[in-house]
N, C-alpha and C positions, 0 to 999 in steps of 0.2 A: 662816719656811719656809712654803710652800704646801701647807697642811690635805691635801690626797691624795695630796701625794708623800710627806709624814711619816708616813700610814696605810700607804703601798706599802713602805717601809722597814721600818717594826713588822713588817709582815706577813712578810715576807721573813727578817728575821731570826727570828722564830718557827718560821718553817718549816724553816729550817735546824737547828734544836736537837731536830725532833720526833723520834717513836718511830722512823719508818722509818729515821732515821739509824744508820749502824754501833756497835756496841757497842764500848766500850773492853775489848780482851780480859785476860783474868786476868793477874797475873803469875805464870810459872811458877817450879818450881826449878831451881836452878842446875845445871848451868852453861849450860842452854840449851833449846830444845823445839822440836816442829815447827814447819815454816815450811806455815800452812794454805794458803796460797793455790795452789793447783792439786793440790791433794793428797784423793784420792778413796779411798783406803785407812787413812787415819792410825787411830791406837786413839781411840776416844771417853773422854776423859779427864775427864769430867763429873763421876763421880763419884770418881775418883781421879787426882789432877792430877800422879802420877809417871807415869802410862802416857802422858802427852806428851814425856817424854824421850826425846832423841836416839838413846839406846841402845836401848831399848824394840824389841822386835819386834811385830808383829799377835799380841795375848793368843789363845788358845782357847778359844771358848765352854765353859764349866763348870769352868776351871782360877782359880785363886785366886794373885794377886800382890800377894806381899809385899814390902815396902821396907825393908830396915834402915839406920838412920842413927845418926849420933854428930852430937854438938853444935857439936863443932871444924870438923867436915870433909863436914857433909851426908851425902850418901848413900853408904852402903858398898857395898851392892848390893842389886839386886831379884831375886827368884826367883819362877818360874812353877810352881806346885806342883798338879799333880794327884790329888786324892783317889783318885778312881777307879783310878789305876793305882799308886798310893802312890810316886809321884818325883818328881823336879824335871824339867822340860822344857828348862828353859836358867836361868843367871844373868848378868846382865848389870849393867856398870857403867861408868863412865869412869875418865879417867887424865888428871890434868894434874898441873902442877909442884907443886902444892901437897900433893894426896893421895897421889902416889906416893911422897914423901919418906920416909926410913926416920927422919929424924929421931934417929939412935943409934940405933935399934933393932935386934933379931935375932929371929930364932923362940927359938932360945935363951935370950937375956938377958928375955925379956918372959915365958917358961914353964920357969922352970928343972925344975921338977918334972915337965915333960911335957906334952903338949899337950893344951888346955881343953876336949877334946869334950864338945858339948853337946847336947840337945835343942832344935830351934828353940821358942820358948815361942806363937809364932804358927800353930803347926801341931799336933794331936794328936799324942800321944806315938807312940798304937797306929799311926799310918801310916808314922812315921820308921822306919830301922833301927836296931837296938839299936847303944848305946855301945861294947858288947864282945862277942864271940864268934861273932856273926853272921857276919861278913866273914873273920875268921881259921878260921873252919869252913865257909867255903864256897870250892871249887875251880875251876878254871879248867876247862872242857871236855877231859876225857884225862889229867889230868893227880892226883897223889893228895898233891903238896906246893906247888903253885903256887896260894896263898890269894890272896882279896884285901883289900886296903888301903882305906882311905879315901881317896878322889880327892879332893882341893878342885876347885871348879868357877873361884869367886873365890879365886886361890891368896893364901896368908897373905903373900905376899913383895910383893904389889900392895896392902897395907893394912896397912905396919909403920909408918904415920903416927901412930898411938896406939893404945894397951893395949885400949880397949874397941872399936878397929873391928876389930882384929886379931883380938879372942876372937870377934867376928860371924862370922867366917869358919869358926870350926869347928862352925857350927851345923850338924846331920845334914842339915837341907834342901840346904847348899849341898855336897852330899859325892853321887858317885856310886860304884860298885863297880869299881876297877881292879885288876890284876894287878901287881906290883912292876916287870916289865920292859917294862910301858907307862907306868906312872904316875910313876917314877922314872928314867925313861929319856927316850923320844922326849916325852911331855906334859910335863915339866918341860923339855925342850930348848925346845920352843915356848912356855911359861909365861917361860921366863929371856929369850927373846927380843922379846916383846910387854912385858916389864917395862922390858928396856934401851931398847926403842922410848920409851916412858912417862917413863924418866928423862932422857932427850934432850930432851924437849918443851919449849920456850920461853913464856914467861908469854902466858897467852890462847889456849894450844894446846891441843887435846885430840883424846884418841882414847877413842871412843866402842867398846865389847867387850861382845858376848854369845857365851858358850859353852856346851856341854853334850853329852849323850849320847843315842842315839837311844833312843828309849823305844816309839814308837809303831808301827811297822812290823814285823810278825811276823819277815821276813826279815833286820830290821835289829838284832834282839834274840840274844845270845849266849847267855843262860839265864837261871837266877834262884839266888838266895842262898837259905839254909837257913831265911830270914824270908821267902821268898816275894818279893823284892824285884827288881826288872830288874836284869839287867847287860846295858849297851849293847853292841852288837856295833863300835861306829862312835861316834868323838868328833868336834867340831868347835868354829872359833873363828870368828867374824864380824868384823872390827876395820873401822872408818870414821875415820879421821883428818880433823879440820878445824885447818888450821895458816895461818899467816899465808903460807907457799908454796904452797898451794893444799890440795885435798880429793882424797882417794884411799880404796879400799877393797881388803879382801882376806880371803879365807877358808880355813882350813885343814881337811882332811879327813881324818881320821887311822884304819885299823882298829884296833880292840882286838887285838892280838898277844901271845901268850906269849913273845915275841922282842924281842931288845935293837936298836933302829933307832934309837937314838942318833946313830949315825953316818953316817945318811944326811942328806944336805943337806935344809934345810927346804923349799926351792923344789920337789922332789917333791910335797910334801904341800898347794900353794897350788891352789885352785881360783877361781872367780869367785863372785859371793854370788849373779848366776843359777845357777850350779850346784848352788850349797850349797842354795839355795831348793828347788831339783828335788830334791835328795837328801834334805832333811829335811822338808819340806812346809812350813818357818816361812819367814814373809816378814820380813826382817831390816829394819830402818831404815825400817819404815813409814811414821815421821812427819816423814820427809823430803820436799819437793816431788817430785812425781812424776818431772818433767823432769829431776832432778837425779839421784833415786834410779835412775833407769833407764840415763842415762848413767854413772854409779858401778858400777853393779852387773852390766853387760855388758863391763867391759873385757875385751882377753883374756887369758889365763895370761900370755903374754911379757911385757905392757905392766904386769901388776901386779906380777911378780917385779922388771922396772925400776925400777917407782916406789918399791918397796920397798927396793930394794938387797938382795936376797935371790940 
């Protein structure tokens, strides 16, 4: 071979492997993470790989994001905890065919002696609501008998796959105060619908979920418990379905009322993710590529209702 040509080929090969080439991205946690191309608002996951997951909203500066996991099922849920407010801002998680399976479990079969409420080991006990008496002695405004219950954000029904995962849903960081006529009625109806959607997923399909209550704006706070913990005036859900048949998003927004609204059609509580972001100040599904995020989040209410069959 011509010596000059040989040297030229060697130089070309070396230049292809130089430090200016693209780095191989780290393997993210299942079931998938952000599409980084064309994404200007994604989370910085350099110090916490879970922040790259698709269910994650944009995290708030100063807050702490905690992720609870199990060996067999991966992430149970993640929660953003605000120590200055002493409340959770949201809980997010995913639903897929494996982790939404009950495996023969029920809430009562797992906990025949009663729900295993416990302090989250990753948050100071002094910041969390008390396990007993605090909510049962705190009342909905204007009443003397409508006390608050422990309202799950990631519900027990979504994590019946194992005892370990289900137990984590009873951490006090995963609950917010809810009056019974909301918690056991409209909120439960919404949760059951989301759970049913999850159970209908095919292999490889995923629904990414982010839920919570309003804790930041004064006009969106209903009051405080006797332990000085926030009671949200509104509760919300943000859903993103990524399936073999397509992708879609949906938002639910509901006022925290001491009235049984479980007879209402859920279509009346549907909002676009764009509108939900305006109401909450939270940037949902920020790890998606911007073009896709904007397209799905801006859909009309009528189209969202049609997409989800409500």
